[in-house]
N, C-alpha and C positions, 0 to 999 in steps of 0.2 A: 527413612528410607533413603538411600544413596543413591542422587538423579545423576547420568552423563554429564558431563558439560566440555563445553569446547573455548579455551580461549582466543579470543579474536585481535591480534595488533593492529588498531591501523595505520594508513600514514601518519599519522598526526603522534604516534608512538602513544594511544589510549587505549590501556586495555579493558579489551570488554569479554564478560565471560555468558555465553549464552547458552542454553541446553536444546538443542537439537531434537526436532518434533519426529516421534517415530512414526512407523508402521500405522498404529490404530490410530492414531490421531489425524493425520494426511490424508488414509484409505476415509474417516468418519468426513472431511471436509471435501474430499472427491466428492464421496456420495450425495452428500446435499446440494455441489453445484451442477453435478449432475439430472438432479434430480427437478432440478429450477431448469435443469436448459430441457430435460426432457418434455417439464409442461411446455415450454414455449412453442418447443418444436411440433407437439401436436396441436399447438392454440392454431401453429400457422399453418398443418397440413388443413386443418379445418375448416380456417376462414380461404382459402382456396379450394376445398371441395365448395364449397354454399356459392362462392363466387362463381364458379361453373358449373351448376348447376343445368343441364340441360333439356330438353325436349324431349318427350315420352318415345321410348324405342318401339321394335315391333311388338314387342309383348303386351306393349300398356305401360311397362315400365317407367319411370325416369333414371333417364343417362348424367352422366359425369362427358362433358366433350371438353378436355385437356389435353393439348397439343404436347409433343417430345421437348420443345419449346422450355414453354412452361415450366414444365417439370425439371429442364436441366435449369433453369432459372430459379426454381425453390431449391432445389439441391445445393448447388451451390452458394445462396444464401443461407440456409442451415449449415454448410462447414465455415462460413466464415465467420459465422455468428458463435457457433462451437466453439471455434479458434481465437475467435477475435472478443469473448469473455472474459477467457482467462488473462489472454497479454493487457487487454484495456485496465481492469479491474487492479493488478499488478500496481500495475505502473503506475496509475493514475491514485492507486489509491493505498498507496505507502506499503505493496508486495504482500496485500488482502486480497481473498473472493471474499462473497458471500457464505460461504464453506470455512472458510482459512480463519475468517471475523469472529465466527461464531463459536469455532473452537480454541481462538485464543492463540494462535497460530499465525507468522507472517514469510515472507520469502523476504533475504536480503543480500547483498553481496557479500562475498568471502573479507573482505578488507572491512566493513561495518555499516559499509555506508546504504545508502537506498540501492534498490535495480536501477541502474539504468536503462533504457530505450534499446539500447544493447542489447542484453542481458536476456532482459524479458523478454523481448523477440526470440533468440535464440534458444533460452528453455523451455520457451512451450512452442516452439517448431519443430522441436526433437521430441514432443510429446510422441510422434508420428513411431518413432522406435521405441520409446516407451510399453506404446501401446501392444507391441507385438507379441506373440503372434496374433496372442485376442486380449480382452477385458485387463490391459494394463502387466500384463504375467511379467514382463521381462524388469519395469517398474517396478512391482512390487518386493521380485527377485534384490534387486539392487538397493531399494531401500531398509530390507531384512537385514542383508549380508553387509550392507558399507556402514563404516567405523564412524560416518559423520549425517548415516544416514539419507544418503543422496540417491538419485538417479542418475542416468544419461543425462538427462536434460541440465540438470544442476552442474554432473563434472564438467559438461562445456563450457559452460554458460559463465561458472565460477560462483556459483548460489548454492546458498545456504537455507532452508526452512528450522524456525527458529520458534519454541514459544516463548510469549509475548508476554507477563502475568506485570503489572499495573499496579505502583507501588502506591499502597495501602495510606491513606492522608493520616498525617499524625490529630490529635485531639485538640493540639497545641496548633493556631492560627501561625504561620511565621509572619516574621516581619512583614515583608514583600509582599504576600499574600493581603495581607489586612492593606494594605499601600495601597494593589490593586483594586479591590473590594471598593476602597474608600475613593479611589476615582473613578468609581463606577463603570471600569475597564471590562469588555464581553469579550473573545474571537471571534464575535459575529461580526463587530466594529472594526476589524480589519483587515482595508480594503489593500489586499494582497491574495493573487490567483493561486491557483492549489499550487501549479505547476513554474512559479514563479518563486515557492515557496522550495520547491525541490531541488533549486541551484546553490541551497544551502547544506550543507554536511556538518561532518563529525565539529570542524576546527571551529565553525562558525557559530554552532550550539556550545562547544565550550566557554568562548567568549560570550554569548548573550548569560550564559548559567552564571561566570564569575562578575559578570554586570551585576544580573539581579540580586547575586548576596553582599556586592560592595556596595550598590545604592543606595542603602538606610544608614550607611555607615562614612559617607564621605562628608565633607564639607561643601558645602551648594557650589562653592567655584571648583572644585575638583572634581563634584559630578558632573557639571555641565561641562568642563575639560574633557572627561571619559566619553559624555553621553555626546560631544560631538565625534568622538575620535571611532567610536563604534558605528553611528551613523555613515562617517563617511566608509565603513568598511561594507556595511552590508545593504546600504540606501542604492547604490550604481547595480547590485548583484538582485534587486528587487525591484528593477529600472523606477525606481522612487527619485522624488530632487527635494532637495533640502531647505532649496531656497522658500523663506517669505515661512519658515515655523520656527516660530517660538521654540525655546528651548524644554518647556512643556508639550508640544504638541509631541517634539522629538523624541521622548521618554515616553510620550504615551501608546507611539508606537514601537518602539522599542518593548517598551511590557509589554505588546498585546505578539509580538513576535513570541517573548520568552513563556506566555502562555501557550500559543501553537506548538512551539516547537517541542515545549516540555511535555506534552504529551504522545509526541511519538521518539523522542528519546530517554523519557525520563522514565525509566520498568527494571523491575525487577523477576529475576530468577528465581 
């Protein structure tokens, strides 16, 4: 079966092909997220009622003693939680919420990069419009009719929701994968925060990917030179220092960066 695709050309002139996420997968992801938020909202209200359980009323029944100010704070908290859930997860979790992750879709910018703080803020702020007149009616109509399945928030923010399918591991282990395994390198060993890794875009991924492909082929002297050059580009972006590190230490760090970035950038449609 033919699946429609969009061809995205990055600022680094790299052509990427993606399958836009349609109404079905996006609606299913939203239902999962709303169900999760619904459970949390109910728990908040139940905890509030439990905490404000009052004395017996005039007919011998227990009454709730909740003033309007407290209710107002709770309503504001629930609103911020419901809006902030999508904003925070999409920005810090690679364009994915819980629902999107389970459905294998994610939000990205039209230029192929991860969502920025501003684009993520705009697309989620405009959920208010997409929800009109009720139950995401306008958003559903836009996703159904638009050629790239975009809602109003995506159009204004310059984002697109795409399917993400990981590359299947080949049975034959690559030389670089064997080297990483023999060195005992695990992505958990990389002492770099998630927000720092978001400073790296397509250009840096291409450099790291090229480094991994040439790593086992170069003579030691040339490999050391390439390692130093790449580290001088990546380390400042990640807030790391090269001083007092051996070539082997720097190699381990660069290979770990490759392992982590590969999970975000190496996928197929």
